N, C-alpha and C positions, 0 to 999 in steps of 0.2 A: 335560273337556267344557265347564265354565264358561269356561276360557281360550279355547277355540275360538269360543264364542259371543261373547266380547269382541272377537275379531279380526274376525268376520264382521259384527258389528253396525254398525261405522262404514261398511263397504262398502255394506251394505243401506240405511243412512241416506242415503248419497250418491246411490245409485241412485234412491231415493224423491224426494229433492230435485230431481234432474235431471228426473225425470218430471213433477214439479209445475211446474218452470220451462217445460219443453217444452209442457205443457198450456196454461199461461197465454199463451205466445207464439202457440200455435195459435189460441186464441180471439181474440187481437189481429188475426191475419191474416184470420180468418173475418169478424170485425166490419168490418174495413176493406174486405173484398171486398163485403160487403152494402152498406156505405155508398157505395162507388165505383159499384157497379152501379145503385144508386138514383139517384145524381147523373147518371150517364151516361144513364139512361132518361129522366129529367126533361128533360135538355138536348135529346135527340133528339126527344122527343114535342112539346116546345114549339116547336122549330125547324120541324118538319113542320107543325104546326098554325097557326103565326102568320106564317111567312115571314121574310125576312132582316131587314127594318127593325124589326119588332116584337120579333124575337128579340134584336136588339141592345139594345133597351130593357130586356128581361128580363135580359140579361147584365150591364147596368149595375147593376141591383138585386142580382144574384148576387155581383158583385165587391164591392159595398158591404158585403154580408153577410159576405164573407170578411175584410174589414178589421175590422169590428166583432167578428167571432169571435176574431181574434187579440188584440184588446183584452181581451175577456172572459176568454180563456184566461190571459193574462198576469196579470191582477188576481185572478181567482177560482180558476181550475182548476189552473194550474201549481203554485202554493204548496200546494194540497191534495195533489197527487200527490207532491211532494217531501217534505213533512213528515208525511204520514199514511198512506203506503203501508206495509202490514204493521203498522199501529198497532193497539192494542186496539180492539175493536169499539165500545165506548162513546165513545172519543176520535174514532174515524172518523165515527161517526154525528153527533156534535155538530159536528164540523168540516164535514161534508158539508151539514148543514142551513144553516150559515152561508155556506159557499161557494156553494151553489145560490141562496141569497138574494142574495148579491153579484152573481151572474150575472143574476138577474132585475132587480136594480137597474141594472146596466149596460145591459141590454136596454131597460128602460123609459126611461132617460135618453137614450140614443142613438136609440131609437125615436122619441121625441118630436122630436128634431132632424130625423130623416128625414121625419117627418110635416110639420113646418113647412116644410122645404125643398120637399117635394112640393106643398104648397099654394101655395108661391110660384112653382114652375115651371109648373104647369098643363100644357096640351097633352097629348102622349102620355107623356112621362116622369113628370110630376107624379103621376098616379094610382098608378103603380107604386111610387113612393117613399112615398106615403101608406100604401099597403097593407103595404109592407115595415116601416114604422114600427109598424104594428099587430101584426105577427106576430114581430118580433124577440125579444121576451121568451121566447116559446115555443121559438124556434129555439135560443137560447142555453141554456135550461134543459135541452133534450134533449141537447145536446152535453155539458153538465156531468155528466149521469147516466152517460154513457159513461166518462168519465175517473174518476169516483168509483167505479164498479164495478171498473175495472181496479186502482185503488188498493187496493181491498179484496181483490183476488185473485179476483174473481168475473166474469171476462170473458164468461162465458156469458150473463149478464144483459144486458151491453151489446149482444151479438150479437142476442139476442131483441128488445131494445128497437128496434134498427135494423130488424129484420124487421117489427115492428109498424108502424113508420113507412112502410116500403115497401108493406105491405098497405093501409094507410090512404090512400096516395097514389093507388092505382088508381081508386077511385070519385071521389076529389076531382079528379083530372085529367080524367076523363070529363066531369064537370059543367063544369069550366073550359073545356073544348074547345067545349061547346055555347054557352057565353057568348061565347067567341071574343075575349077581350081580355087584354092583359098583366096588368092588375090582377087579373083572375080567376085567372090562373095563379099569381101571387104569393100570393094568399090561399089557394089550394088547397094550395100547397107549405107554407105556414106552418100552416094548419089541421091538416094531417096530422102535422106535427111536434108540434103541441099535443097530439094524441092520444097520441103516444109519450111526450111530457113528462109527461102525467098518469099514464100507465101506469108510468113510472119511479118516481113517488111510491108507487104500490102495490108495485112490486118491492122498493124499498128500505125501505118503511115509514117514510119520512122526509118531513116537510113543510118546504119551504124557509122560511127566516126572513129576509125582506127587511129587517125592522126592525133586524137585526143586521149588515147589510151594511157599514155604516160602521165598526163595531168590527172586522170581519174585515179590511177594507182597512187600517185603522190597525195592526192586529196583524201583518199580513203585509207591511207596506210595505217592509221590508228586501229582500224577494224580489219582491213584486208589481210595483213600479214599474220595476225593472230588467228583469224578464221582459216587461213591456209594451213597453219600448223595443226589447228584443231581438226580439220577435215582429214588431213593426211594421217594424223595419229589414229583416228577412228578406224580407217580402212587398214592401216598398217598393223594395228593390234590384232585384228581378225586374221590377217595373213600369218603373223608370227605364231599365233595360237595353233593354226592349222599345221604349219610346218613343224612346230615343236611336238604336237600331238602325234604326228606321223612318225617322228624320230623316236619318241619315247614308247609309244604303244604299238604303232604300225599303221600302215595305210588304211587298213580296214576300219580303224577307229575314226579316221577322217570321214570315211564313207558313212559310218553310223551317225556322226554328228550332222553331216549334210542331209541324211535322211530325216532326222528329227526336224531340221530347219525346213525341209520341204513340207512336212506335216503342218508346220506353223506358217507356211508360205502365204496363204490367203490373208491371215492376220497381219503378217509382216508387210504385205502389200497395202493393207489398210493404214498401217503406221506411216509408210512412205507417202501415201496419198495425203494424209493429214499434215505431214511435215511440209508439204508444199504451201500450206495455207496458214498454219498455226502462228508462225512468226509475224506474218503480215497482219493477222487478226489481233495478235497481242499488241502490235504497234498501234493499231487503230484504237484498241481499248485504252492504251496509255495516253493517247492524244485527247480522247473524248471523255474518258472517266478514269483518271489515273488511280483513284482509290479502289477500283474494281479489278486491277490487274492481278493481284494475288489470288483473289477468288476465281478469276477466269483460269489462271494457270492450274489451280488446285482441281477445278472441275475437269479441265482438259486431261491432266495427268491421271487423276483418279478414275475417270471414265475409261481411259485406255487400259489401265491396269486391270480394272474389273472385267472389261471385255476379253482381255488376254486370259484371265483365269477361267472365264466361261468357255472359251474356245478350248483350253486345255482339258477342262472337265469333259467336254464333248469328245475329245480325242480318246480319253480314257474309257469312255463308254462305247467306242467304235468296235464293231466285231473284228476279230482277228483275220477273218477271211477277206474283209474289205481292205484291211491294212496290207495284206499280202498282195492283193490285186493292184494296189497303188504302188507299193515299193518293192514287191517281189521278195527276194531273199534278204533285203536290207531291213525288212519290217521287224524281224525278231530282235535285232540289236538296237534299232532306232526306237522301238516302243519302250525300251527300258529308260530312255532319256526324256520321255514326255514330261514328267513332273518337274525335274530341274530346268528343262528348257523353257517350260511355261512360266516358271517363277522368274527366270532370267528376262524373258520378254516382258512380263508384268513390271519388273523393276525398271526396265528400259522405258516402258510407256509412262510410268510414274515420273521418272526423271525428265522425260521429254517435255512435260508441262513446265517444269522449272527452267529448262533450257530455252524454251520459247520466250519466257519472261525475261531472262538475261539478255537474249538477243534483242528483244524489243527495247530494253533499257540501254542498249549499246554498251553493255558492261563486258567488253571483249576480254579484258584481263581476267575477270572472274570466270567467264565461260571457258577460257583457255586453260586456266588452272584446273577447273572441274574436269575438262575433257582429258587432260594429261593424267590426272589422278585416276579417272575411270579407266583409261586405256591401260595404265600400269597395273591396276587391280585386275583387269580382264585377263591380261597375259599371265601375270603371276598366279592368279587363281586357277586359270585353265591349265597351266603347265604344272603347278604345284599339285593340284588335284589329280592330274594324270600320273604323276610320279608316285602318289600315295595309293590311289585306287583305280588306276586305269581310265577307261573311257567314261564310266559313270562318275568317277571322282572328278574328272575334268569338267563334266557338265554341272556338278554341284558346286565346284569351285567358281565357275563362271556365274552361276546364279547368285552366290554369296557376294561376289565382287560387284555384280550389277546393282544389287540392293544397296551395298555400301556407297557405290558411286552415286546412286539416286539420292541418298541422304545428303551427300556433299552438295549436289546441285541445289537442293532445297535450302540448305543452310546459307549458301552463297546468294540465293535469290532473296532470302529474308534480309540479309545485310544490304543488298543492293537496293531493295525497296526502302529501307530506312534512309539510305544516302540520298535517294531520289527526292525525298520530301525536303531535303536541305539544298539540293543542287538539281533542279529540274533538267529534263532532257533538252539538249540544244535544239534550236529551230532547224527545220529542214534546210540543207545547204542548196543554194542555187548557183549555177555556173556564172 
């Protein structure tokens, strides 16, 4: 009987571990769904309330927030997820206090820049940037809690925090609609995020420590600054491709590409939701069963690529009337891009598995090289294809570039795994 128990125990342990991983991944998807729905609702409500011109001003503030968010994640959040996922509670709490303090510091510094720029611009755009500068610290702190909770394996708290933000948005947006200005909507958006940010302090029982931000940045500089460049290059490549495509082919081409992205929107939201969890899960695998990290990353990337191909196949079978109902006049041009856009997303999903492994290994130099190469391929493929064959050529160029980038990610992961056997990952740092 004891021998039978010894045989069944490892199997039971593996099943329990798989259930735990599935549960954490599910909370990642649920959290991203809540966040995406909130962002979508805000965009639609503001657009309907303000009209095209004012919504454009709000979009400028929104895009600026996206850039600042990438900066904060690179310096404050990404190192936290890489080094403290699955760490002892005391280490995680101390690191989260300092990381959240660093996020507040980044938000305060760049918020001051936005405020000064807004005061200098004046007119319609100026007040929006002034208000963005005021609310940036709260927006970044709220995002930090999400990643901190996933690093701790408590994704449910991140989901609840996003729900709190969504609930607080409702009365805030109603008040902003009565005021009827872009500045009011920016303040409402940021004020509701502040409610969720404060609630995150109660959820975690942690108070951010801005006075230790400099120490956190100094201690994590081997990862933070590389992740900063990596994150900014990723968003910058997309912007450069959009601007270049508009200049080469025309603004209508940008609309067609955006339409194809909207068709793939639900799957892209899935990728974003998984990205909240994958690095933390890869870090846990590395600490508990290092020999399984390569297999975990392959299953992760391969599964995402397969799902993207299935979603693209479903789009190809979608009736034209349904497509026109969703996208209107954009459908005819966007539908021509479904195949290359799907292949591009599949390539990105495959590469994300290797990227999670490199992050877990804290191989910041390798991941930075991969991201810079992938971004350069993305821009050159997208613009080169546009010059040769217009909008469709740009889509195929991006698909080819994404697949090439994915191959580089996997080659670098293989090399990093070989190095890891000779030089194990350093122990979790404690303050």
